[in-house]
C-alpha positions in Angstrom: 0.0 0.0 0.0 1.2 3.5 -0.9 0.4 6.2 1.6 0.3 9.7 0.1 1.2 12.5 2.5 1.1 16.2 2.1 4.6 17.4 1.1 6.4 19.9 3.4 6.9 22.3 0.5 4.1 22.0 -2.1 4.8 22.8 -5.7 3.7 26.3 -6.8 4.1 25.6 -10.5 0.3 25.6 -11.2 -0.6 28.5 -8.9 -0.2 31.9 -10.6 0.2 34.1 -7.6 -1.5 37.5 -8.1 0.6 40.6 -7.9 3.8 38.5 -7.1 6.5 41.0 -6.3 9.2 38.9 -7.8 9.8 35.3 -9.0 12.5 34.7 -6.4 10.1 35.1 -3.5 7.6 32.8 -5.2 10.0 30.0 -5.1 10.2 30.0 -1.3 7.3 31.9 0.2 6.2 31.8 3.8 3.1 29.5 3.5 0.4 30.4 6.1 -1.6 27.3 6.9 -3.9 28.3 9.8 -5.0 31.4 11.7 -6.7 32.3 15.0 -7.4 35.7 16.5 -4.6 38.1 15.6 -2.1 35.5 14.3 -1.3 33.1 11.5 0.7 29.9 11.8 3.0 28.9 9.0 4.1 25.4 7.8 7.0 25.4 10.2 4.7 26.1 13.2 5.9 29.7 13.6 3.3 32.4 14.4 2.9 35.6 12.3 1.2 38.6 13.8 -1.4 39.9 11.3 -0.7 43.6 10.8 -2.9 43.9 7.7 -6.2 42.1 8.6 -5.3 39.6 5.9 -5.7 42.0 3.0 -7.7 44.8 4.7 -10.6 42.3 5.3 -10.4 40.2 8.4 -11.7 43.0 10.7 -13.0 40.7 13.5 -9.9 38.5 13.6 -9.3 35.0 12.3 -11.1 31.8 13.2 -14.4 33.2 14.3 -16.5 30.1 15.2 -19.8 32.0 14.9 -19.1 32.8 11.3 -18.0 29.2 10.5 -21.0 27.7 12.2 -23.4 30.1 10.4 -21.9 29.1 7.0 -22.1 25.4 7.9 -25.8 25.7 8.8 -26.6 27.6 5.7 -24.7 25.1 3.4 -26.7 22.2 5.0 -30.0 24.1 4.5 -29.6 25.8 1.1 -26.1 25.7 -0.5 -27.1 27.7 -3.6 -30.1 29.2 -5.3 -30.2 31.7 -8.2 -31.2 35.3 -7.7 -32.3 35.8 -11.3 -36.1 36.0 -11.5 -36.3 34.5 -8.0 -34.7 34.8 -4.6 -34.0 33.1 -1.3 -34.8 34.5 2.2 -31.3 35.1 3.6 -30.3 37.5 0.8 -33.3 39.7 1.8 -32.4 39.3 5.4 -28.9 40.4 4.9 -29.9 43.3 2.7 -32.3 44.5 5.4 -29.5 44.3 8.0 -27.1 46.3 5.8 -29.9 48.8 5.0 -30.4 49.5 8.6 -26.8 50.5 9.1 -26.4 52.2 5.7 -24.3 55.4 5.6 -26.1 58.7 5.3 -28.5 60.7 7.4 -32.1 59.7 8.3 -34.2 60.2 5.2 -31.2 60.1 2.9 -29.6 56.8 3.7 -28.0 54.7 1.0 -30.2 51.8 1.9 -30.7 50.0 -1.5 -28.3 47.1 -1.7 -26.9 45.3 -4.7 -24.8 42.2 -3.9 -21.7 41.4 -5.8 -18.8 38.9 -5.4 -15.9 41.2 -4.7 -14.7 44.8 -4.5 -13.8 44.8 -8.2 -17.4 43.7 -9.0 -18.8 46.3 -6.7 -16.9 49.1 -8.5 -18.0 48.0 -12.0 -21.5 47.6 -10.6 -21.6 51.2 -9.2 -20.2 52.6 -12.4 -22.9 50.8 -14.4 -25.6 52.0 -12.0 -24.4 55.6 -12.4 -24.6 55.5 -16.2 -27.9 53.7 -16.1 -29.4 56.2 -13.8 -28.3 59.1 -16.0 -29.9 57.5 -18.9 -33.1 56.8 -16.9 -33.5 60.5 -16.1 -33.0 61.6 -19.7 -29.3 62.3 -19.4 -28.1 59.7 -21.8 -25.1 61.8 -23.0 -23.6 61.4 -19.5 -21.3 58.4 -20.0 -17.9 59.8 -19.0 -16.4 58.5 -15.7 -13.9 60.5 -13.6 -11.4 58.8 -11.3 -8.3 60.0 -9.6 -4.5 59.5 -10.1 -3.1 56.9 -7.7 -6.7 55.6 -7.1 -7.3 51.9 -6.9 -10.7 50.5 -7.7 -10.0 46.8 -8.4 -9.0 45.0 -11.5 -12.1 44.9 -13.7 -12.0 46.9 -16.9 -14.1 49.6 -15.3 -12.0 49.7 -12.2 -8.6 50.0 -13.9 -10.1 52.6 -16.2 -11.1 55.0 -13.4 -8.1 53.8 -11.3 -4.8 55.6 -11.4 -2.2 53.0 -10.8 -0.1 52.9 -14.0 1.0 49.3 -13.8 -2.6 48.2 -13.7 -3.5 50.4 -16.7 -0.6 50.1 -19.1 -1.1 46.5 -20.2 -4.8 46.3 -20.8 -7.2 48.4 -23.0 -9.3 50.9 -21.1 -12.9 52.0 -21.4 -13.1 55.1 -23.6 -13.9 58.6 -22.3 -12.6 58.5 -18.7 -10.5 61.2 -17.1 -8.7 61.7 -13.8 -8.3 64.3 -11.0 -4.9 64.8 -9.6 -4.0 62.8 -6.5 -3.8 64.6 -3.1 -0.4 63.3 -1.9 1.7 66.4 -1.0 4.8 65.1 0.7 6.5 68.6 0.8 3.7 70.3 2.7 1.8 67.6 4.5 4.5 65.1 5.8 4.1 63.8 9.3 0.6 65.1 9.9 -0.1 63.5 13.3 -3.5 64.8 14.5 -6.3 65.2 12.0 -6.3 65.6 8.2 -3.6 67.3 6.1 -3.9 71.1 5.9 -3.1 71.5 2.3 -4.8 70.3 -0.9 -8.6 71.0 -0.7 -8.2 73.0 -3.8 -7.3 69.9 -5.7 -11.0 69.0 -5.8 -11.4 71.9 -8.2 -9.8 69.7 -10.8 -13.4 68.4 -11.4 -14.4 71.9 -12.4 -11.5 71.9 -14.9 -12.7 68.6 -16.3 -16.3 69.9 -16.6 -14.9 72.9 -18.5 -12.9 70.6 -20.8 -15.5 67.9 -21.5 -18.9 69.5 -20.6 -20.9 68.5 -17.6 -23.5 66.9 -19.9 -20.9 64.2 -20.7 -20.0 63.2 -17.2 -21.9 60.5 -15.3 -20.0 60.1 -12.1 -16.8 60.7 -10.2 -15.3 57.9 -8.0 -12.8 58.3 -5.2 -11.6 56.5 -2.2 -12.3 58.6 0.9 -8.9 57.3 2.1 -6.8 55.8 -0.6 -5.5 52.5 0.8 -3.8 50.3 -1.8 -1.8 53.2 -3.1 -0.2 53.9 0.2 -2.7 55.3 2.7 -3.4 58.8 1.3 -5.6 60.9 3.5 -8.0 63.5 2.1 -7.0 67.1 2.9 -9.3 69.1 5.1 -12.5 70.1 3.2 -11.5 68.2 0.1 -14.4 65.7 0.1 -16.9 68.4 1.0 -15.7 70.5 -1.9 -15.9 67.5 -4.3 -19.5 66.8 -3.2 -20.5 70.5 -3.8 -19.0 70.4 -7.3 -20.8 67.2 -8.2 -24.1 68.7 -7.0 -23.5 71.8 -9.0 -23.1 69.9 -12.2 -25.4 66.9 -11.8 -22.5 64.4 -11.4 -22.9 61.4 -9.2 -20.3 60.9 -6.5 -19.2 57.4 -5.7 -17.1 56.5 -2.6 -15.1 53.4 -2.9 -15.2 52.0 0.6 -14.0 48.5 -0.1 -11.2 49.2 2.5 -12.7 51.9 4.7 -16.1 50.2 5.1 -17.0 48.4 8.3 -15.1 50.1 11.1 -11.6 50.8 9.7 -11.7 54.5 10.5 -13.7 54.2 13.7 -17.1 54.6 12.2 -19.2 52.1 10.2 -18.2 53.9 7.0 -15.9 56.7 6.0 -19.1 58.4 4.9 -20.0 58.6 8.6 -16.5 59.5 9.6 -16.2 62.5 7.3 -19.9 63.5 7.2 -19.9 63.6 3.4 -22.7 61.6 1.7 -22.1 60.3 -1.8 -24.7 58.8 -4.1 -23.2 55.3 -4.2 -20.8 53.4 -1.8 -18.9 50.3 -2.9 -18.0 47.7 -0.2 -16.5 44.2 0.1 -13.6 42.9 2.3 -14.9 43.4 5.8 -18.5 42.6 4.7 -17.9 38.9 5.5 -14.7 39.3 7.6 -12.9 37.9 4.5 -14.5 34.4 5.1 -16.4 34.1 1.8 -15.9 36.5 -1.2 -18.7 39.0 -1.3 -19.3 42.7 -2.1 -22.2 45.1 -1.9 -23.1 48.4 -3.5 -25.1 50.8 -1.3 -27.3 53.2 -3.4 -29.5 56.1 -2.6 -33.3 55.7 -3.0 -33.2 58.4 -5.6 -31.0 56.3 -7.9 -32.9 53.1 -7.1 -36.3 54.6 -7.7 -35.3 56.2 -11.0 -34.3 52.8 -12.3 -37.6 51.2 -11.2 -39.7 53.5 -13.4 -39.5 51.4 -16.6 -42.4 49.6 -18.3 -44.1 46.7 -16.5 -42.2 43.5 -17.1 -39.0 45.2 -18.3 -35.6 44.5 -16.8 -34.7 47.5 -14.8 -30.9 47.0 -14.7 -29.2 44.7 -17.2 -26.6 43.6 -14.7 -26.0 40.8 -12.2 -23.7 37.9 -11.2 -24.2 34.2 -10.7 -23.1 34.6 -7.1 -24.9 37.8 -6.2 -26.4 37.2 -2.7 -24.9 33.8 -2.4 -26.6 32.0 0.6 -23.4 31.0 2.3 -21.9 34.5 1.8 -25.0 36.1 3.3 -24.8 33.8 6.3 -21.2 34.8 6.8 -22.1 38.4 6.4 -25.0 38.3 9.0 -22.7 36.5 11.5 -20.0 39.1 10.9 -22.4 42.0 11.5 -23.5 40.4 14.8 -19.9 40.2 15.9 -19.3 43.8 14.9 -22.3 45.0 16.8 -21.8 42.9 20.0 -18.1 43.6 20.3 -18.3 47.3 19.3 -15.9 46.8 16.5 -17.4 49.3 14.1 -16.3 52.1 16.4 -13.3 50.5 18.2 -10.8 52.1 15.9 -11.8 55.5 17.3 -11.0 54.3 20.8 -7.6 53.0 19.8 -6.7 55.8 17.3 -4.7 57.8 19.9 -2.6 54.8 21.0 -2.2 53.7 17.3 -1.1 57.2 16.2 1.3 57.8 19.1 2.9 54.3 18.6 3.3 54.5 14.8 4.5 58.1 14.8 7.1 56.9 17.3 8.9 55.4 14.2 9.6 58.9 13.0 13.4 59.6 12.9 14.3 56.0 11.8 16.6 55.7 8.8 14.9 56.7 5.5 11.4 57.3 7.0 10.2 60.3 5.1 6.5 60.4 6.2 4.0 58.7 8.5 0.3 58.9 8.0 -2.4 57.5 10.4 -6.2 57.6 10.6 -8.4 55.2 12.5 -6.6 51.9 12.5 -4.7 52.5 9.3 -1.1 53.7 8.9 1.2 54.4 6.0 5.0 54.6 6.6 6.8 56.0 3.6 10.4 55.2 3.0 13.0 57.1 0.8 13.4 55.0 -2.4 16.8 53.7 -3.2 18.5 55.3 -6.1 17.6 53.4 -9.3 15.6 50.8 -7.3 12.1 52.1 -6.4 10.2 49.7 -4.1 13.3 47.6 -3.2 13.7 49.1 0.3 10.1 48.5 1.4 10.1 45.0 -0.2 13.1 44.0 1.9 11.3 45.3 5.0 8.3 43.2 4.0 10.4 40.0 3.7 12.4 40.6 6.9 9.2 41.4 8.9 7.7 38.1 7.7 10.8 36.2 8.9 10.5 37.9 12.2 6.8 37.1 12.6 4.9 40.2 11.4 2.8 40.5 8.2 2.8 44.0 6.7 1.8 45.2 3.3 3.9 47.3 0.9 3.2 49.3 -2.2 6.2 50.9 -3.8 8.2 52.2 -0.9 5.2 52.7 1.4 4.5 50.3 4.2 0.8 49.9 5.1 -0.6 48.6 8.4 -4.3 47.8 9.0 -4.6 45.2 11.8 -7.8 43.4 12.7 -10.1 45.7 14.8 -9.7 43.3 17.8 -6.0 44.4 18.1 -4.8 45.2 21.7 -2.3 47.9 22.7 0.4 45.3 23.4 0.1 44.0 19.9 0.3 47.5 18.4 3.5 47.9 20.4 4.8 44.6 19.1 4.1 45.7 15.5 6.0 48.9 16.0 8.9 47.2 17.8 9.3 44.6 15.0 8.9 47.1 12.2 11.3 49.6 13.8 14.0 46.9 14.3 13.6 45.8 10.7 13.8 49.3 9.3 17.0 49.8 11.2 18.4 46.5 10.0 17.6 47.1 6.3 18.8 50.7 6.2 
């Protein structure tokens, strides 16, 4: 008899790792095989402190038994049912739960929910809803979409078109007619802003006025921005920037979309960045923390104004020619409901506000280390920017990433910016551990 056992180092030949930084690392990665609470365990049995909530998504920490049990019960009750021309109860239940906590003031909440399978799908869905809405109200010439430089909105064709990361855009054909605002990162004037938002840059919102003058308001359907840009390196909005952008959109009949795939569900200390900043868009995209990363799922929150306009067609007509096989998947809805219960019972949607002072003080304590040229914090997010090496952009931060992983800390890097976004269950001593490890590694790799 031949007994087949799991090899210590499985072959990676058939797995095409997404966004692999380099092929050398792919040959000998740190394979994470289990997780609980704030920590992963790798194949050698070593623990790794999760400084990034997985990939900005495991807000309630790993291994939550309530979520796993809810998914198991749902799979044994109804594993899948289509949501085309029919439905199933748990999708409506989850939509009602999300609608009750939707961003926006009473009477103006974005409480109409469209389920997707990911953040990328949420973005493409929101863009299509915006164009469909403009057509429904007789503004069919409004098809142009406005994004922002250094914005990240997923990897669908719509998302990379309105996104502003050049490496995501240069290989693939883009949708026609899009344009971009300038980004808000001003290292010279705003570096090391410790308390509150950057002072300089609200006037950059006026770029939208420039694009209106260039293209004509009657051609622009929507403008999409991240309230806090995450994947591009934790870029905070300058004071009054979002308010100014909202006012310009209102003035010209342009819909405003907030991409809250990262900032949604407690990351900034409020349920949504919309609540944190007090600026209400017309659409909000979410994913990641929606199910605590357990099962892929996304959701678009839309205003009733948009929803109702799309429901005015002839009897029997399809209101929105859009949807996915896995929209409102029963098991994903079960995971989402259990996740929302945990968030509510443990106060996780506002916990980042309680920890923000400790977080900011600890992370800004890294100021003065070799090659640290800026530190940005908000809620439980941090960006630590390093001086690039001459002729090797990104190399310094990547070395920090690899060495941190060896020493038991998972961070995220983009270019020469280190991003931290721990699960919302993080304790003060774990925050200190992250800073101690990161500080030691920055010194060692200088």
